[in-house]
N, CA, C and O atoms as a Tinker XYZ file with bonds, in Angstrom:
   520  protein
     1  N      0.526000   -1.311000   -0.660000    73     2
     2  CA    -0.675000   -0.065000    0.179000    64     1     3
     3  C      0.756000    1.205000   -0.341000    63     2     4     5
     4  O      1.847000    1.192000    0.229000    81     3
     5  N      0.474000    2.013000   -1.280000    73     3     6
     6  CA     1.152000    3.037000   -0.685000    64     5     7
     7  C      0.939000    4.608000    0.482000    63     6     8     9
     8  O     -0.104000    5.037000    0.973000    81     7
     9  N      2.197000    5.082000    0.602000    73     7    10
    10  CA     1.793000    6.187000    1.471000    64     9    11
    11  C      1.196000    7.211000    1.519000    63    10    12    13
    12  O      1.820000    8.153000    2.008000    81    11
    13  N      0.042000    7.418000    1.138000    73    11    14
    14  CA    -0.316000    9.238000    1.407000    64    13    15
    15  C     -0.516000    9.870000    2.475000    63    14    16    17
    16  O     -0.200000    9.616000    3.638000    81    15
    17  N     -1.090000   10.754000    1.989000    73    15    18
    18  CA    -0.589000   12.941000    3.378000    64    17    19
    19  C     -1.740000   12.189000    3.640000    63    18    20    21
    20  O     -2.214000   11.602000    2.668000    81    19
    21  N     -2.485000   12.024000    5.070000    73    19    22
    22  CA    -3.451000   12.814000    4.898000    64    21    23
    23  C     -4.933000   14.384000    4.639000    63    22    24    25
    24  O     -6.139000   14.626000    4.675000    81    23
    25  N     -3.446000   15.021000    4.370000    73    23    26
    26  CA    -4.333000   16.490000    3.086000    64    25    27
    27  C     -4.420000   15.468000    2.122000    63    26    28    29
    28  O     -5.390000   14.773000    2.423000    81    27
    29  N     -3.990000   15.139000    1.331000    73    27    30
    30  CA    -4.323000   15.249000    0.387000    64    29    31
    31  C     -5.774000   13.414000    0.213000    63    30    32    33
    32  O     -6.129000   12.933000   -0.863000    81    31
    33  N     -6.161000   12.964000    1.450000    73    31    34
    34  CA    -7.378000   12.746000    1.254000    64    33    35
    35  C     -8.372000   12.683000    2.251000    63    34    36    37
    36  O     -8.292000   12.590000    3.476000    81    35
    37  N    -10.066000   12.808000    0.873000    73    35    38
    38  CA   -10.707000   13.370000    1.757000    64    37    39
    39  C    -11.287000   12.998000    2.516000    63    38    40    41
    40  O    -11.831000   11.914000    2.303000    81    39
    41  N    -11.507000   13.669000    3.823000    73    39    42
    42  CA   -12.422000   12.797000    4.997000    64    41    43
    43  C    -13.988000   12.806000    5.102000    63    42    44    45
    44  O    -14.930000   13.543000    4.810000    81    43
    45  N    -13.722000   11.429000    5.753000    73    43    46
    46  CA   -15.084000   10.958000    4.753000    64    45    47
    47  C    -16.669000   11.626000    5.462000    63    46    48    49
    48  O    -17.823000   11.557000    5.041000    81    47
    49  N    -15.937000   12.417000    6.989000    73    47    50
    50  CA   -16.712000   12.932000    7.742000    64    49    51
    51  C    -17.783000   14.614000    7.043000    63    50    52    53
    52  O    -18.894000   15.126000    7.182000    81    51
    53  N    -16.633000   14.822000    6.383000    73    51    54
    54  CA   -17.385000   16.631000    6.557000    64    53    55
    55  C    -17.065000   16.148000    4.429000    63    54    56    57
    56  O    -16.269000   15.358000    3.921000    81    55
    57  N    -17.875000   16.867000    3.934000    73    55    58
    58  CA   -18.214000   16.436000    2.523000    64    57    59
    59  C    -17.666000   17.724000    1.913000    63    58    60    61
    60  O    -18.036000   18.862000    2.200000    81    59
    61  N    -16.735000   17.378000    1.032000    73    59    62
    62  CA   -15.985000   18.551000   -0.120000    64    61    63
    63  C    -16.875000   19.586000   -0.299000    63    62    64    65
    64  O    -18.026000   19.836000   -0.656000    81    63
    65  N    -15.233000   20.382000    0.344000    73    63    66
    66  CA   -16.100000   21.774000   -0.438000    64    65    67
    67  C    -15.285000   22.174000   -1.333000    63    66    68    69
    68  O    -14.935000   21.235000   -2.049000    81    67
    69  N    -14.777000   23.259000   -1.641000    73    67    70
    70  CA   -14.397000   24.493000   -2.974000    64    69    71
    71  C    -12.640000   24.326000   -2.566000    63    70    72    73
    72  O    -12.714000   23.581000   -1.589000    81    71
    73  N    -11.502000   24.542000   -2.729000    73    71    74
    74  CA   -10.871000   25.749000   -2.196000    64    73    75
    75  C    -10.745000   26.661000   -1.872000    63    74    76    77
    76  O    -10.438000   27.226000   -2.922000    81    75
    77  N    -10.721000   28.030000   -0.485000    73    75    78
    78  CA   -10.886000   28.971000    0.096000    64    77    79
    79  C    -10.165000   29.859000   -0.728000    63    78    80    81
    80  O     -8.940000   29.770000   -0.642000    81    79
    81  N    -10.622000   30.681000   -1.496000    73    79    82
    82  CA    -9.477000   32.038000   -2.469000    64    81    83
    83  C     -8.750000   32.750000   -1.112000    63    82    84    85
    84  O     -9.248000   33.072000   -0.033000    81    83
    85  N     -7.675000   32.834000   -1.506000    73    83    86
    86  CA    -7.419000   34.569000    0.030000    64    85    87
    87  C     -6.895000   35.063000    0.007000    63    86    88    89
    88  O     -5.664000   35.039000    0.012000    81    87
    89  N     -8.221000   36.346000   -0.064000    73    87    90
    90  CA    -7.944000   37.696000   -0.547000    64    89    91
    91  C     -6.753000   38.320000    0.093000    63    90    92    93
    92  O     -6.483000   37.847000    1.198000    81    91
    93  N     -5.929000   39.332000   -0.369000    73    91    94
    94  CA    -5.429000   39.745000   -0.629000    64    93    95
    95  C     -5.539000   41.628000   -0.544000    63    94    96    97
    96  O     -4.494000   42.276000   -0.606000    81    95
    97  N     -6.943000   42.357000   -0.396000    73    95    98
    98  CA    -7.807000   43.157000   -0.316000    64    97    99
    99  C     -7.669000   42.742000    1.049000    63    98   100   101
   100  O     -7.613000   41.610000    1.531000    81    99
   101  N     -7.601000   44.511000    1.874000    73    99   102
   102  CA    -7.648000   44.573000    2.940000    64   101   103
   103  C     -8.926000   45.378000    2.985000    63   102   104   105
   104  O     -8.949000   46.478000    2.432000    81   103
   105  N    -10.494000   44.682000    3.897000    73   103   106
   106  CA   -11.670000   45.249000    3.494000    64   105   107
   107  C    -12.003000   47.017000    4.405000    63   106   108   109
   108  O    -12.054000   47.171000    5.625000    81   107
   109  N    -12.037000   47.227000    4.201000    73   107   110
   110  CA   -12.276000   49.486000    4.684000    64   109   111
   111  C    -13.122000   48.944000    5.226000    63   110   112   113
   112  O    -14.122000   48.346000    4.829000    81   111
   113  N    -12.590000   49.218000    6.476000    73   111   114
   114  CA   -14.133000   49.210000    7.618000    64   113   115
   115  C    -14.659000   50.233000    8.393000    63   114   116   117
   116  O    -14.087000   49.941000    9.444000    81   115
   117  N    -15.456000   51.416000    8.720000    73   115   118
   118  CA   -15.430000   52.545000    9.188000    64   117   119
   119  C    -14.432000   53.117000   10.042000    63   118   120   121
   120  O    -14.191000   54.313000   10.207000    81   119
   121  N    -13.971000   52.288000   10.478000    73   119   122
   122  CA   -12.806000   53.395000   11.537000    64   121   123
   123  C    -11.424000   53.279000   10.444000    63   122   124   125
   124  O    -10.279000   53.658000   10.690000    81   123
   125  N    -11.795000   52.806000    9.518000    73   123   126
   126  CA   -10.143000   52.334000    8.292000    64   125   127
   127  C    -10.713000   53.569000    7.866000    63   126   128   129
   128  O     -9.932000   54.521000    7.860000    81   127
   129  N    -12.485000   53.890000    7.328000    73   127   130
   130  CA   -12.437000   54.790000    6.931000    64   129   131
   131  C    -12.404000   56.354000    7.420000    63   130   132   133
   132  O    -12.290000   57.540000    7.110000    81   131
   133  N    -12.508000   55.826000    7.969000    73   131   134
   134  CA   -11.839000   57.983000    9.238000    64   133   135
   135  C    -10.722000   58.452000    8.805000    63   134   136   137
   136  O    -10.239000   59.535000    8.473000    81   135
   137  N    -10.247000   56.677000    8.948000    73   135   138
   138  CA    -8.501000   57.034000    9.674000    64   137   139
   139  C     -8.102000   57.195000    8.107000    63   138   140   141
   140  O     -6.922000   56.846000    8.133000    81   139
   141  N     -8.310000   57.420000    7.174000    73   139   142
   142  CA    -7.508000   58.334000    5.873000    64   141   143
   143  C     -8.098000   59.090000    5.296000    63   142   144   145
   144  O     -7.618000   59.695000    4.337000    81   143
   145  N    -10.305000   59.399000    6.091000    73   143   146
   146  CA   -10.628000   60.758000    5.515000    64   145   147
   147  C     -9.246000   61.677000    6.829000    63   146   148   149
   148  O     -8.692000   62.758000    6.634000    81   147
   149  N     -9.138000   61.083000    7.605000    73   147   150
   150  CA    -7.866000   62.203000    8.885000    64   149   151
   151  C     -7.193000   62.255000    7.955000    63   150   152   153
   152  O     -7.749000   63.275000    7.548000    81   151
   153  N     -6.118000   61.981000    6.861000    73   151   154
   154  CA    -5.104000   61.944000    6.852000    64   153   155
   155  C     -5.272000   62.869000    5.692000    63   154   156   157
   156  O     -4.998000   64.069000    5.674000    81   155
   157  N     -5.900000   61.934000    4.453000    73   155   158
   158  CA    -5.955000   63.282000    3.249000    64   157   159
   159  C     -6.178000   65.077000    3.961000    63   158   160   161
   160  O     -5.760000   66.115000    3.447000    81   159
   161  N     -7.040000   64.913000    5.387000    73   159   162
   162  CA    -7.968000   66.462000    6.432000    64   161   163
   163  C     -6.602000   67.212000    6.410000    63   162   164   165
   164  O     -6.392000   68.315000    5.904000    81   163
   165  N     -5.366000   66.089000    7.310000    73   163   166
   166  CA    -4.252000   66.485000    7.338000    64   165   167
   167  C     -3.816000   67.270000    6.599000    63   166   168   169
   168  O     -3.732000   68.485000    6.774000    81   167
   169  N     -3.318000   66.317000    5.198000    73   167   170
   170  CA    -2.809000   66.265000    3.961000    64   169   171
   171  C     -3.061000   67.449000    3.322000    63   170   172   173
   172  O     -2.272000   68.341000    3.011000    81   171
   173  N     -4.498000   67.346000    3.125000    73   171   174
   174  CA    -4.460000   69.394000    2.624000    64   173   175
   175  C     -4.504000   70.182000    3.870000    63   174   176   177
   176  O     -4.576000   71.411000    3.861000    81   175
   177  N     -4.456000   69.421000    5.010000    73   175   178
   178  CA    -4.415000   71.048000    5.484000    64   177   179
   179  C     -2.728000   71.686000    5.968000    63   178   180   181
   180  O     -2.567000   72.646000    6.721000    81   179
   181  N     -1.749000   70.985000    5.409000    73   179   182
   182  CA    -1.018000   70.998000    5.496000    64   181   183
   183  C     -0.485000   71.596000    4.803000    63   182   184   185
   184  O      0.073000   72.647000    5.116000    81   183
   185  N     -0.500000   71.080000    3.601000    73   183   186
   186  CA     0.110000   71.820000    2.229000    64   185   187
   187  C     -1.003000   73.246000    2.075000    63   186   188   189
   188  O     -0.688000   73.848000    1.048000    81   187
   189  N     -2.218000   73.951000    2.813000    73   187   190
   190  CA    -2.720000   74.465000    3.004000    64   189   191
   191  C     -2.140000   75.863000    3.244000    63   190   192   193
   192  O     -2.128000   76.943000    2.653000    81   191
   193  N     -1.484000   75.144000    4.821000    73   191   194
   194  CA    -0.169000   76.262000    5.589000    64   193   195
   195  C      0.498000   76.424000    4.752000    63   194   196   197
   196  O      0.565000   77.606000    4.413000    81   195
   197  N      1.657000   75.085000    3.652000    73   195   198
   198  CA     2.664000   75.691000    2.779000    64   197   199
   199  C      2.068000   76.844000    2.274000    63   198   200   201
   200  O      2.615000   77.946000    2.320000    81   199
   201  N      0.945000   76.630000    1.782000    73   199   202
   202  CA     0.897000   77.800000    0.219000    64   201   203
   203  C      0.126000   78.685000    1.125000    63   202   204   205
   204  O     -0.539000   79.356000    0.336000    81   203
   205  N     -0.124000   79.014000    2.139000    73   203   206
   206  CA    -0.528000   80.606000    2.829000    64   205   207
   207  C      0.954000   80.762000    3.015000    63   206   208   209
   208  O      1.411000   80.512000    1.899000    81   207
   209  N      1.579000   80.937000    3.520000    73   207   210
   210  CA     2.970000   80.956000    4.342000    64   209   211
   211  C      3.427000   81.633000    2.951000    63   210   212   213
   212  O      3.209000   82.807000    2.650000    81   211
   213  N      4.270000   80.440000    1.959000    73   211   214
   214  CA     4.182000   81.549000    0.516000    64   213   215
   215  C      3.734000   82.258000    0.305000    63   214   216   217
   216  O      4.242000   83.351000    0.057000    81   215
   217  N      2.671000   82.024000    0.296000    73   215   218
   218  CA     1.573000   83.214000   -0.237000    64   217   219
   219  C      2.023000   84.206000    0.215000    63   218   220   221
   220  O      2.450000   85.125000   -0.483000    81   219
   221  N      2.008000   84.198000    1.483000    73   219   222
   222  CA     2.715000   85.902000    2.590000    64   221   223
   223  C      4.158000   86.299000    2.207000    63   222   224   225
   224  O      4.469000   87.445000    1.883000    81   223
   225  N      5.306000   84.897000    2.291000    73   223   226
   226  CA     6.082000   85.767000    2.124000    64   225   227
   227  C      6.180000   86.536000    0.863000    63   226   228   229
   228  O      6.922000   87.507000    1.015000    81   227
   229  N      5.549000   86.412000   -0.666000    73   227   230
   230  CA     5.453000   86.881000   -1.505000    64   229   231
   231  C      5.506000   87.948000   -2.173000    63   230   232   233
   232  O      6.122000   88.451000   -3.113000    81   231
   233  N      3.854000   88.392000   -0.681000    73   231   234
   234  CA     2.540000   89.237000   -0.802000    64   233   235
   235  C      3.836000   90.386000   -0.205000    63   234   236   237
   236  O      4.214000   91.432000   -0.734000    81   235
   237  N      4.333000   89.698000    1.142000    73   235   238
   238  CA     5.516000   91.229000    2.396000    64   237   239
   239  C      6.052000   91.403000    1.022000    63   238   240   241
   240  O      5.365000   91.980000    0.179000    81   239
   241  N      6.974000   91.044000    0.802000    73   239   242
   242  CA     8.014000   91.133000   -0.190000    64   241   243
   243  C      7.521000   92.002000   -1.748000    63   242   244   245
   244  O      7.881000   93.075000   -2.234000    81   243
   245  N      6.874000   91.302000   -2.043000    73   243   246
   246  CA     6.857000   92.267000   -2.737000    64   245   247
   247  C      5.636000   93.674000   -2.801000    63   246   248   249
   248  O      4.965000   94.071000   -3.754000    81   247
   249  N      5.681000   93.985000   -1.910000    73   247   250
   250  CA     4.805000   95.097000   -1.142000    64   249   251
   251  C      6.071000   96.596000   -1.110000    63   250   252   253
   252  O      5.799000   97.756000   -1.417000    81   251
   253  N      7.476000   96.041000   -0.625000    73   251   254
   254  CA     8.410000   96.745000   -0.313000    64   253   255
   255  C      9.200000   97.558000   -1.551000    63   254   256   257
   256  O      9.862000   98.593000   -1.633000    81   255
   257  N      8.641000   96.234000   -2.698000    73   255   258
   258  CA     9.284000   96.358000   -3.525000    64   257   259
   259  C      8.773000   97.308000   -4.595000    63   258   260   261
   260  O      9.347000   98.005000   -5.432000    81   259
   261  N      7.677000   97.129000   -4.327000    73   259   262
   262  CA     6.491000   98.805000   -4.944000    64   261   263
   263  C      5.917000   99.782000   -4.468000    63   262   264   265
   264  O      4.974000  100.361000   -5.006000    81   263
   265  N      6.550000  100.143000   -3.143000    73   263   266
   266  CA     6.504000  100.948000   -1.552000    64   265   267
   267  C      7.620000  101.864000   -2.199000    63   266   268   269
   268  O      7.305000  103.036000   -2.405000    81   267
   269  N      8.964000  101.424000   -2.560000    73   267   270
   270  CA    10.175000  101.616000   -3.163000    64   269   271
   271  C      9.884000  102.704000   -4.604000    63   270   272   273
   272  O      9.996000  103.886000   -4.933000    81   271
   273  N      9.341000  101.072000   -5.270000    73   271   274
   274  CA     9.402000  102.336000   -7.206000    64   273   275
   275  C      8.047000  103.078000   -6.845000    63   274   276   277
   276  O      7.901000  104.252000   -7.187000    81   275
   277  N      7.241000  102.525000   -6.283000    73   275   278
   278  CA     6.402000  104.456000   -5.999000    64   277   279
   279  C      5.877000  105.514000   -5.347000    63   278   280   281
   280  O      4.861000  106.208000   -5.299000    81   279
   281  N      7.520000  105.311000   -4.600000    73   279   282
   282  CA     8.296000  106.611000   -3.851000    64   281   283
   283  C      9.398000  106.980000   -5.442000    63   282   284   285
   284  O      9.072000  108.107000   -5.816000    81   283
   285  N      9.979000  106.674000   -5.938000    73   283   286
   286  CA    10.480000  106.779000   -7.172000    64   285   287
   287  C      9.575000  107.383000   -8.796000    63   286   288   289
   288  O      9.850000  108.003000   -9.824000    81   287
   289  N      8.506000  106.771000   -8.207000    73   287   290
   290  CA     7.360000  107.302000   -9.420000    64   289   291
   291  C      6.982000  108.465000   -8.646000    63   290   292   293
   292  O      6.459000  109.356000   -9.316000    81   291
   293  N      7.092000  108.651000   -7.593000    73   291   294
   294  CA     6.447000  110.204000   -7.528000    64   293   295
   295  C      7.622000  111.228000   -6.910000    63   294   296   297
   296  O      7.319000  112.294000   -6.373000    81   295
   297  N      8.961000  110.776000   -7.054000    73   295   298
   298  CA     9.980000  111.958000   -6.921000    64   297   299
   299  C      9.647000  112.476000   -8.842000    63   298   300   301
   300  O      9.248000  113.563000   -9.261000    81   299
   301  N     10.076000  110.956000   -9.790000    73   299   302
   302  CA    10.802000  111.522000  -10.527000    64   301   303
   303  C      9.478000  112.353000  -12.003000    63   302   304   305
   304  O      9.778000  112.577000  -13.175000    81   303
   305  N      7.671000  112.689000  -11.110000    73   303   306
   306  CA     6.723000  112.927000  -11.734000    64   305   307
   307  C      7.047000  114.300000  -11.199000    63   306   308   309
   308  O      6.743000  115.203000  -11.977000    81   307
   309  N      7.649000  114.713000   -9.939000    73   307   310
   310  CA     7.475000  115.894000   -9.104000    64   309   311
   311  C      8.750000  115.785000  -10.089000    63   310   312   313
   312  O      8.488000  114.952000  -10.956000    81   311
   313  N      9.710000  116.194000  -10.216000    73   311   314
   314  CA    11.034000  116.491000  -11.115000    64   313   315
   315  C     10.386000  117.101000  -12.861000    63   314   316   317
   316  O     10.671000  118.038000  -13.607000    81   315
   317  N      9.167000  115.664000  -12.897000    73   315   318
   318  CA     8.934000  116.193000  -14.082000    64   317   319
   319  C      7.940000  117.427000  -14.565000    63   318   320   321
   320  O      7.975000  117.884000  -15.708000    81   319
   321  N      6.841000  118.006000  -13.283000    73   319   322
   322  CA     5.650000  118.472000  -14.009000    64   321   323
   323  C      7.348000  120.267000  -13.527000    63   322   324   325
   324  O      7.320000  121.318000  -14.168000    81   323
   325  N      8.144000  120.071000  -12.694000    73   323   326
   326  CA     8.824000  121.030000  -13.000000    64   325   327
   327  C      8.945000  121.233000  -13.839000    63   326   328   329
   328  O      8.515000  122.251000  -14.381000    81   327
   329  N      9.602000  120.348000  -14.368000    73   327   330
   330  CA    10.377000  120.269000  -15.893000    64   329   331
   331  C      9.433000  121.203000  -16.733000    63   330   332   333
   332  O      9.744000  122.244000  -17.312000    81   331
   333  N      7.969000  120.467000  -16.651000    73   331   334
   334  CA     6.931000  121.196000  -17.835000    64   333   335
   335  C      6.521000  122.226000  -17.584000    63   334   336   337
   336  O      5.664000  122.858000  -18.202000    81   335
   337  N      7.352000  122.654000  -16.204000    73   335   338
   338  CA     6.486000  124.197000  -15.488000    64   337   339
   339  C      7.535000  125.518000  -16.901000    63   338   340   341
   340  O      7.345000  126.412000  -17.726000    81   339
   341  N      8.492000  124.759000  -16.317000    73   339   342
   342  CA     9.982000  125.458000  -16.191000    64   341   343
   343  C     10.065000  125.821000  -17.964000    63   342   344   345
   344  O     10.625000  126.801000  -18.456000    81   343
   345  N      9.481000  124.939000  -18.562000    73   343   346
   346  CA     9.746000  124.277000  -19.892000    64   345   347
   347  C      8.769000  125.737000  -20.866000    63   346   348   349
   348  O      9.098000  126.486000  -21.785000    81   347
   349  N      7.339000  125.543000  -19.948000    73   347   350
   350  CA     6.193000  126.687000  -20.144000    64   349   351
   351  C      6.879000  128.305000  -20.790000    63   350   352   353
   352  O      6.778000  128.995000  -21.805000    81   351
   353  N      7.700000  128.333000  -19.277000    73   351   354
   354  CA     8.052000  128.575000  -19.290000    64   353   355
   355  C      9.450000  129.978000  -19.732000    63   354   356   357
   356  O      9.986000  131.068000  -19.533000    81   355
   357  N      9.377000  129.226000  -20.160000    73   355   358
   358  CA    10.666000  129.512000  -21.659000    64   357   359
   359  C     10.184000  129.741000  -22.850000    63   358   360   361
   360  O     10.659000  130.549000  -23.648000    81   359
   361  N      8.948000  128.849000  -23.079000    73   359   362
   362  CA     8.464000  129.212000  -25.050000    64   361   363
   363  C      7.452000  130.599000  -24.445000    63   362   364   365
   364  O      6.688000  130.834000  -25.382000    81   363
   365  N      7.260000  131.210000  -23.732000    73   363   366
   366  CA     6.834000  131.681000  -23.402000    64   365   367
   367  C      7.198000  133.050000  -23.532000    63   366   368   369
   368  O      6.682000  134.141000  -23.773000    81   367
   369  N      8.605000  132.400000  -23.203000    73   367   370
   370  CA    10.064000  133.913000  -23.136000    64   369   371
   371  C     10.324000  133.635000  -24.472000    63   370   372   373
   372  O     10.511000  134.736000  -24.991000    81   371
   373  N     10.443000  132.726000  -25.351000    73   371   374
   374  CA    11.177000  133.040000  -26.380000    64   373   375
   375  C      9.785000  133.432000  -27.943000    63   374   376   377
   376  O     10.103000  133.435000  -29.132000    81   375
   377  N      8.592000  133.660000  -27.497000    73   375   378
   378  CA     7.408000  133.811000  -28.141000    64   377   379
   379  C      7.497000  135.624000  -28.109000    63   378   380   381
   380  O      7.311000  136.466000  -28.988000    81   379
   381  N      7.886000  135.725000  -26.596000    73   379   382
   382  CA     8.195000  137.321000  -26.626000    64   381   383
   383  C      9.377000  138.296000  -26.614000    63   382   384   385
   384  O      9.636000  139.499000  -26.610000    81   383
   385  N     10.076000  136.805000  -26.609000    73   383   386
   386  CA    11.013000  137.860000  -27.495000    64   385   387
   387  C     11.159000  137.906000  -28.783000    63   386   388   389
   388  O     12.246000  138.015000  -29.350000    81   387
   389  N     10.061000  137.825000  -29.331000    73   387   390
   390  CA    10.025000  137.258000  -30.728000    64   389   391
   391  C      9.540000  139.449000  -31.024000    63   390   392   393
   392  O      9.514000  140.223000  -31.981000    81   391
   393  N      9.376000  139.489000  -30.126000    73   391   394
   394  CA     8.238000  140.980000  -30.908000    64   393   395
   395  C      9.276000  142.368000  -29.960000    63   394   396   397
   396  O     10.056000  142.569000  -29.029000    81   395
   397  N      8.478000  143.033000  -31.141000    73   395   398
   398  CA    10.225000  143.948000  -31.224000    64   397   399
   399  C      9.899000  145.044000  -30.242000    63   398   400   401
   400  O     10.784000  145.850000  -29.958000    81   399
   401  N      8.692000  145.142000  -29.695000    73   399   402
   402  CA     8.184000  146.160000  -28.784000    64   401   403
   403  C      8.898000  146.160000  -27.626000    63   402   404   405
   404  O      9.342000  147.174000  -27.087000    81   403
   405  N      9.092000  144.378000  -26.995000    73   403   406
   406  CA     9.206000  143.405000  -25.743000    64   405   407
   407  C     10.754000  143.744000  -25.804000    63   406   408   409
   408  O     11.328000  143.734000  -24.715000    81   407
   409  N     11.524000  144.048000  -26.950000    73   407   410
   410  CA    12.629000  143.813000  -26.995000    64   409   411
   411  C     13.386000  145.337000  -26.532000    63   410   412   413
   412  O     14.304000  145.583000  -25.749000    81   411
   413  N     12.416000  146.324000  -27.528000    73   411   414
   414  CA    12.654000  147.544000  -27.215000    64   413   415
   415  C     13.023000  147.823000  -25.195000    63   414   416   417
   416  O     14.078000  148.007000  -24.588000    81   415
   417  N     11.713000  147.734000  -24.776000    73   415   418
   418  CA    11.832000  147.242000  -23.517000    64   417   419
   419  C     12.782000  147.157000  -22.509000    63   418   420   421
   420  O     13.223000  147.711000  -21.502000    81   419
   421  N     12.945000  145.711000  -23.639000    73   419   422
   422  CA    14.193000  145.502000  -22.427000    64   421   423
   423  C     15.670000  145.979000  -22.987000    63   422   424   425
   424  O     16.768000  145.434000  -22.883000    81   423
   425  N     15.353000  146.950000  -23.487000    73   423   426
   426  CA    16.894000  147.362000  -24.193000    64   425   427
   427  C     16.908000  148.374000  -23.621000    63   426   428   429
   428  O     17.978000  148.704000  -23.109000    81   427
   429  N     15.715000  149.277000  -23.478000    73   427   430
   430  CA    15.736000  151.126000  -22.212000    64   429   431
   431  C     15.779000  150.713000  -20.918000    63   430   432   433
   432  O     16.156000  151.525000  -20.073000    81   431
   433  N     15.385000  149.322000  -20.507000    73   431   434
   434  CA    15.987000  148.981000  -19.237000    64   433   435
   435  C     17.067000  148.494000  -18.291000    63   434   436   437
   436  O     17.074000  148.269000  -17.081000    81   435
   437  N     17.631000  148.441000  -18.884000    73   435   438
   438  CA    18.449000  146.819000  -18.951000    64   437   439
   439  C     19.776000  147.439000  -19.595000    63   438   440   441
   440  O     20.688000  147.578000  -18.779000    81   439
   441  N     20.049000  147.830000  -20.880000    73   439   442
   442  CA    20.706000  148.151000  -21.426000    64   441   443
   443  C     20.923000  150.330000  -21.368000    63   442   444   445
   444  O     21.941000  151.021000  -21.386000    81   443
   445  N     20.104000  150.539000  -21.330000    73   443   446
   446  CA    20.059000  152.047000  -21.662000    64   445   447
   447  C     20.190000  152.337000  -22.893000    63   446   448   449
   448  O     21.033000  153.062000  -23.421000    81   447
   449  N     19.221000  151.681000  -23.416000    73   447   450
   450  CA    19.555000  151.885000  -25.429000    64   449   451
   451  C     18.512000  153.168000  -25.396000    63   450   452   453
   452  O     17.876000  153.666000  -24.467000    81   451
   453  N     18.545000  153.287000  -25.909000    73   451   454
   454  CA    17.378000  154.807000  -26.507000    64   453   455
   455  C     17.348000  155.030000  -27.503000    63   454   456   457
   456  O     18.318000  154.603000  -28.130000    81   455
   457  N     16.489000  155.661000  -28.160000    73   455   458
   458  CA    15.619000  155.521000  -30.563000    64   457   459
   459  C     16.154000  156.641000  -30.300000    63   458   460   461
   460  O     15.920000  156.983000  -29.141000    81   459
   461  N     17.090000  157.729000  -31.174000    73   459   462
   462  CA    17.443000  158.144000  -31.891000    64   461   463
   463  C     16.663000  159.170000  -31.457000    63   462   464   465
   464  O     17.156000  159.743000  -30.485000    81   463
   465  N     15.314000  159.737000  -31.941000    73   463   466
   466  CA    14.979000  160.852000  -31.309000    64   465   467
   467  C     14.566000  160.515000  -30.014000    63   466   468   469
   468  O     14.464000  161.663000  -29.581000    81   467
   469  N     14.188000  159.656000  -28.883000    73   467   470
   470  CA    14.421000  160.003000  -28.045000    64   469   471
   471  C     14.984000  160.984000  -26.962000    63   470   472   473
   472  O     15.705000  161.862000  -27.436000    81   471
   473  N     14.742000  161.030000  -25.134000    73   471   474
   474  CA    15.781000  162.388000  -25.237000    64   473   475
   475  C     15.156000  161.505000  -23.647000    63   474   476   477
   476  O     14.016000  161.337000  -23.217000    81   475
   477  N     16.626000  161.065000  -23.080000    73   475   478
   478  CA    16.260000  159.647000  -21.412000    64   477   479
   479  C     16.214000  160.921000  -20.637000    63   478   480   481
   480  O     16.817000  161.986000  -20.765000    81   479
   481  N     14.878000  160.276000  -19.378000    73   479   482
   482  CA    14.861000  161.551000  -18.078000    64   481   483
   483  C     15.254000  160.900000  -17.398000    63   482   484   485
   484  O     14.617000  159.861000  -17.224000    81   483
   485  N     16.399000  161.088000  -16.688000    73   483   486
   486  CA    16.782000  160.807000  -14.919000    64   485   487
   487  C     16.045000  161.428000  -14.200000    63   486   488   489
   488  O     15.391000  162.404000  -14.564000    81   487
   489  N     16.053000  160.797000  -12.732000    73   487   490
   490  CA    15.602000  161.636000  -12.088000    64   489   491
   491  C     15.713000  161.439000  -10.781000    63   490   492   493
   492  O     15.077000  160.580000  -10.170000    81   491
   493  N     16.771000  162.458000  -10.127000    73   491   494
   494  CA    17.484000  162.042000   -8.984000    64   493   495
   495  C     17.062000  162.275000   -8.023000    63   494   496   497
   496  O     16.794000  163.475000   -8.084000    81   495
   497  N     16.632000  161.684000   -6.511000    73   495   498
   498  CA    16.375000  162.096000   -4.630000    64   497   499
   499  C     15.678000  161.954000   -4.720000    63   498   500   501
   500  O     15.122000  161.775000   -5.803000    81   499
   501  N     15.206000  161.927000   -3.697000    73   499   502
   502  CA    14.762000  161.321000   -2.813000    64   501   503
   503  C     12.780000  161.086000   -3.291000    63   502   504   505
   504  O     12.227000  160.021000   -3.016000    81   503
   505  N     11.978000  162.278000   -4.010000    73   503   506
   506  CA    11.108000  162.147000   -4.268000    64   505   507
   507  C     10.912000  161.601000   -6.233000    63   506   508   509
   508  O      9.751000  161.842000   -6.566000    81   507
   509  N     11.365000  161.267000   -6.888000    73   507   510
   510  CA    10.874000  160.554000   -8.044000    64   509   511
   511  C     11.600000  159.599000   -8.273000    63   510   512   513
   512  O     12.829000  159.640000   -8.308000    81   511
   513  N     11.095000  158.903000   -8.404000    73   511   514
   514  CA    11.681000  156.952000   -8.986000    64   513   515
   515  C     12.123000  156.219000   -8.851000    63   514   516   517
   516  O     12.554000  156.436000   -7.718000    81   515
   517  N     12.561000  155.053000   -9.187000    73   515   518
   518  CA    13.461000  154.292000   -8.569000    64   517   519
   519  C     13.798000  153.860000   -8.163000    63   518   520
   520  O     15.004000  153.672000   -8.324000    81   519
C-alpha cells in the first residue's frame, strides 16, 4: 500500500468543499475610512498652510518693492512737473522775444539804450523815481 498524506485524502465525515481563495485586499471598515479621511484632511491642511505661508512671504516681499518703486515714481513725476513748468516759461519767453516792442523794452531797462529821437529823463533824489 502506498503512503498518502492525510492532507490529500478527503475526510469521509465532512463533505467536500471548494478550496478557499485568500483575499489579499483589506476590507475597509468604518474606522479605516475615518483614519484615511483624517490623513487626507491633515495632508490638505498642511498643503494649505504651506501655500498660505508662501503667498504671505511673496506678498510682503513684493509690497516693499512696490513701495520703493512708488516713491521713485512720485519723485520722477515731481521732477517732470517742474520741468514742464520751466519749459512753459521758456516757451513764453521765446514768444515774447519775437515781439520787437518787448525787445525795445528790455534794451531801455537793462542796457539804457534809446531811440535816436528819444530824450532820456533821469530823476535823482528822494521823491522821484525808482
